[in-house]
C-alpha positions as CSV (number, residue, x, y, z in Angstrom):
1,M,151.4,151.0,55.1
2,S,149.3,154.4,55.3
3,A,149.6,156.8,52.4
4,D,151.0,159.4,54.2
5,L,153.9,156.8,54.9
6,V,153.6,155.7,51.3
7,G,154.0,159.3,49.9
8,R,156.9,159.7,52.5
9,V,158.5,156.8,51.2
10,G,158.2,158.2,47.3
11,A,159.8,161.4,48.6
12,V,163.0,159.7,50.0
13,K,163.7,157.5,47.5
14,G,163.4,160.4,45.0
15,W,166.0,162.6,46.7
16,A,168.3,159.4,47.0
17,R,168.5,159.3,43.0
18,S,168.6,163.2,43.1
19,V,172.1,162.9,45.1
20,Q,173.8,160.2,42.9
21,P,177.1,161.0,41.9
22,V,177.4,163.1,39.4
23,I,180.0,163.0,36.8
24,P,180.2,166.0,34.5
25,A,182.4,165.5,31.2
26,G,185.6,167.1,31.0
27,L,186.0,167.2,35.5
28,G,188.2,164.2,35.4
29,G,185.9,162.1,37.5
30,K,185.3,164.8,40.3
31,V,182.0,164.7,42.0
32,S,179.7,167.6,42.1
33,Q,179.1,168.8,45.9
34,R,176.5,170.8,44.7
35,V,174.4,167.9,43.9
36,R,175.7,166.0,47.0
37,D,174.9,168.7,49.3
38,R,171.5,169.2,48.8
39,P,169.3,168.5,51.9
40,P,166.9,166.0,52.3
41,P,163.2,166.4,52.3
42,R,161.3,166.9,55.2
43,G,159.7,163.4,54.6
44,A,163.1,161.4,54.8
45,L,163.0,162.7,58.6
46,L,160.3,160.7,59.3
47,V,160.2,157.6,57.4
48,S,162.2,156.0,59.9
49,R,160.0,157.1,62.7
50,D,157.0,155.6,61.0
51,R,158.8,152.2,60.3
52,K,159.3,151.6,64.3
53,A,156.0,152.8,64.9
54,V,154.6,149.9,62.2
55,M,156.9,147.6,63.7
56,S,155.8,147.8,67.1
57,I,152.4,147.2,66.2
58,M,153.1,144.0,64.3
59,A,154.2,140.8,66.6
60,R,158.1,141.0,66.6
61,P,160.3,138.5,66.2
62,H,161.0,136.8,69.2
63,Q,157.5,137.4,70.3
64,I,156.0,134.9,67.0
65,P,157.4,131.1,68.7
66,M,154.8,132.1,71.9
67,R,152.6,133.2,69.8
68,L,152.4,130.2,67.7
69,A,152.9,127.6,70.4
70,T,149.8,128.9,72.4
71,G,147.6,129.9,69.3
72,A,147.7,126.4,68.3
73,F,147.1,124.9,71.3
74,I,144.1,127.0,71.8
75,L,142.7,126.9,68.3
76,N,143.1,123.0,68.6
77,S,141.1,123.0,71.7
78,G,138.4,125.6,70.1
79,L,138.1,123.2,67.2
80,G,137.5,119.9,69.2
81,K,134.5,122.2,71.4
82,V,132.8,123.4,68.4
83,R,132.8,119.8,66.1
84,D,132.3,117.7,69.2
85,T,129.9,120.1,71.5
86,E,126.7,117.6,72.1
87,A,129.4,115.3,73.8
88,M,131.4,117.3,76.2
89,A,128.7,120.0,76.8
90,E,127.7,118.9,79.6
91,T,130.6,118.6,81.6
92,I,132.2,121.4,80.1
93,H,129.1,123.7,81.4
94,G,128.9,122.0,84.7
95,T,132.6,122.5,85.4
96,A,132.6,126.4,84.7
97,S,129.0,127.0,86.6
98,T,130.4,125.5,89.7
99,A,133.2,128.5,89.4
100,Y,130.9,131.1,87.8
101,P,127.3,130.7,89.1
102,F,125.8,133.1,86.9
103,L,126.4,130.5,83.6
104,K,123.9,127.9,85.2
105,E,121.4,129.7,83.2
106,W,123.0,128.9,79.8
107,E,121.6,126.0,77.6
108,P,124.5,123.7,78.2
109,Q,125.3,123.3,74.3
110,K,125.0,126.7,73.2
111,F,127.7,128.0,75.7
112,T,130.0,125.3,74.9
113,R,129.6,126.1,71.4
114,M,130.0,129.6,71.9
115,L,133.3,129.1,74.5
116,G,135.1,127.0,71.4
117,T,134.4,129.8,69.1
118,A,135.7,132.1,71.4
119,E,138.6,129.7,71.5
120,V,139.3,129.8,68.0
121,A,139.0,133.6,67.8
122,V,141.9,133.8,70.2
123,G,144.3,131.2,68.6
124,A,143.7,132.5,64.9
125,M,144.4,136.2,66.4
126,L,148.0,135.1,67.9
127,L,148.8,132.5,65.2
128,T,148.0,135.9,62.9
129,P,151.8,138.0,62.9
130,L,149.8,141.0,61.3
131,V,147.2,141.1,64.2
132,P,149.0,143.8,67.1
133,S,150.6,142.3,69.5
134,L,148.8,144.4,71.9
135,V,145.2,143.2,70.8
136,A,146.3,139.5,71.0
137,G,147.9,139.7,74.4
138,M,144.9,141.3,75.5
139,A,142.6,138.6,74.3
140,L,144.7,136.3,75.5
141,T,145.1,137.5,78.5
142,G,141.1,137.8,79.4
143,F,140.7,134.1,78.0
144,S,143.4,133.0,80.3
145,A,142.2,134.7,83.4
146,G,138.8,132.9,83.0
147,L,140.2,129.7,83.1
148,V,142.6,130.4,86.4
149,G,139.5,131.7,88.2
150,L,138.1,127.9,87.7
151,Y,141.7,126.9,89.0
152,L,141.1,129.1,91.9
153,K,136.9,128.7,92.7
154,L,136.4,125.2,91.8
155,P,136.8,123.1,95.4
156,G,139.5,120.5,95.7
157,T,142.0,122.2,92.8
158,R,144.3,123.3,95.7
159,L,145.6,122.3,98.5
160,E,144.2,123.4,101.7
161,G,145.0,126.6,102.4
162,S,147.5,127.5,99.9
163,L,148.1,128.3,95.9
164,R,149.9,125.3,95.3
165,P,147.7,122.5,93.1
166,S,146.5,119.5,94.1
167,P,146.8,116.4,91.8
168,E,142.7,117.4,90.6
169,G,143.9,120.9,89.8
170,L,147.0,120.4,88.3
171,P,145.7,120.6,84.5
172,L,143.8,123.7,85.2
173,A,146.7,125.1,87.1
174,K,148.9,125.2,83.9
175,D,146.8,127.5,82.2
176,S,148.6,130.1,84.4
177,W,151.3,130.0,81.8
178,M,149.0,132.0,79.1
179,L,148.1,134.1,81.7
180,G,151.5,135.1,81.9
181,I,152.0,135.2,78.4
182,G,149.2,137.3,77.5
183,V,150.2,139.8,80.2
184,S,154.1,139.9,78.7
185,L,152.6,140.6,75.2
186,V,150.3,143.5,76.2
187,L,153.0,145.1,78.7
188,E,155.7,144.9,75.9
189,A,153.3,146.4,73.5
190,L,152.4,149.6,75.8
191,T,156.0,149.9,77.5
192,G,157.5,149.6,73.6
193,R,154.8,152.0,72.8
194,K,156.0,154.3,75.4
195,C,159.9,154.1,74.3
196,Y,158.8,155.1,70.7
197,K,157.1,158.0,71.9
198,K,160.3,159.6,73.7
199,S,162.4,159.2,71.0
């Protein structure tokens, strides 16, 4: 929470205390309207909007289940690559360089370790609610787009003349759900900000 927002919240609390019902002695319980009619400070009018802005940046409650499920899946995959780089380096690098020829210049173990590190980073962002959904969604979209590219570019992953997956390409085709989640997080964050600005 920013220092400016903290100051505004303090102003609201001070105003709220000042407008508590005052019952002077001898008035038989009549409430002083002079105190109650005191107008709120300017900061009070802006606090609710600032809180909405903060909530629009952080992960929203309905986003948490898909962020947790996707983040845990990617984090586990990344940790496996980092821990067992030597065992899977050749296979992972060979598959990736077939779809993206420029990766052939990379050393297999270095590529696999960097890929695993990237997966750990993306998974950790999704698992941390304080990371804005826009940032986590963009990271997930970029990562999953590369996986969908493997499905589209590798030979034998699709039925001839179709986008439908072949039996061999089905594991890669399933990565499309991560792309859908990433794009959804980005779009919701952007449209949510526009609605906030209009209000």
